[in-house]
N, C-alpha and C positions, 0 to 999 in steps of 0.2 A: 107492681113487684118491679124494688130494686134487686141490685146483682147482690147481697149480703142476704135476703129474704129468699128462703125458700122454701115453699110449700112441698110438704112434704108426705105422700098417698102409701098409707099401708097395702102389702099388696097381696092380691088376693091365694086362696090355694093351686088354682090353677099358673097365676104367675110365679110362688113357690115353687109346684113341678116341676117347672119348666127350668127354672133358679140351678135346680137339685139336678137337675139333668145334666145342664148346659157342665156344670160345676162336676158333678161325675169324672165326664165323660173328657173333658181338656185333663183332671189328673186320670186318670189311667193314661194317656197322652202321652204326661210329664214323666210315667214312672218309669217307659223306656227311651224317653228321650234322655240315652245315656250311653260314652262315649263310648265305640262298640258298634254297637247295635246301625238298626237299618233304620233310613222315611220309611220303610214297611213296615218294622214293627210298631214301632209309632203309630201310622195310619190306620194299620190292624187294628188299632184299641179305638179307633174310631165307630160311629156304629154308619150300616147300612143307611147312605140319603140316598137322595134320585141321582149323584152322580155315579153311582155301579150302576146304577138301570142304562144312564145317558151316557155314562164317557164324559161327561165334564167338568168343570172345575167351577160351579158354582158360590166360592171361601165362604160353604158357608161350616166347614169341621175344617181347621187347615193349619198348619204351622208355617212360620216360614222365617229365612235365616235372617238377622237388625245388621245391617251390617253402613259400609258411609254411603252405599246411594240405592233408590228403590228396591230395586234389579238385580242387586248382587244377592251370590247367596245363591239357595237353592228352598224349594215349597215342600210341604207334605201332605198330601189331597190325596187320600184315595184316590181318586182319577186314575193317579197315573205312579203313584211309588208300588205300593202295590208290585209290580207287573216293571216295573224300570228305580230299584233300592237305590237309594246311597249311602256311603256310610257316615254315621255319624262322627265327628272326632274333636277334645277337647277344645277344649275355648271356642266353640263356638254360639254365635247368643243367636237365639230365635225370641220370635213371639206365637205362642200356640191356643185360637182364637174357636171360640164353638159358638155355634148357636142353637135357640133353639125356639120354635114358635106354632103358633096355630093363624092361619088367614082371618078365620075370623077372632081374632085376638085385639084387642088395643093395646097390645105389648106383643113386647115379643123381647127373648132372655139372650146376648152377645156377652161371653164372657172372653177374658186376654189375660196371661199369665206372660211378663219375659222373664227370660231363664239362660242363665253359660251354666252351658257342660263343663262338669270337671271330671275330674278320673273320681271321684269323689259319690258321682253323680251329680243332677239338675241343682242349681241352686237359684232360688229365685230373687229378682230384683226389685219385684213389685212393692209398690205401698197401699197400695191397695183392697182396704177390711171389703167380709167377704158377705151378704146377708144371713147371716143367724139364723131365720127360723130354715129357710132350704140346708144347711147345713152340719145341720145338730149344734153347734156349740154356743 
């Protein structure tokens, strides 16, 4: 198969359900990614996950700032943001990433949106289209 040839498979209902779960959680977090809110506000929108149980940060549901280097800025996760909130300020850039899956499934779902925090709310600058079957558009 050449680079130009893309093999497309139609997602089954379980994959569509995972996609919808990820999409809904990601946009619930995005709605709270506003100037004046805190990282705890955003993390509270994410589903309870094993990080809550074990106090870990597995990067299953999180957001991180986008800067000049990989470790610049802040991270948002239920693992620590709920207990140690930090203020979200205007002109911050974030990537918000959510995962859903099942160990028995051959595919999982992970989505990411890149966003600028503005005084008018989050401004998306990701150019990815979403799976219409999952988001009902």
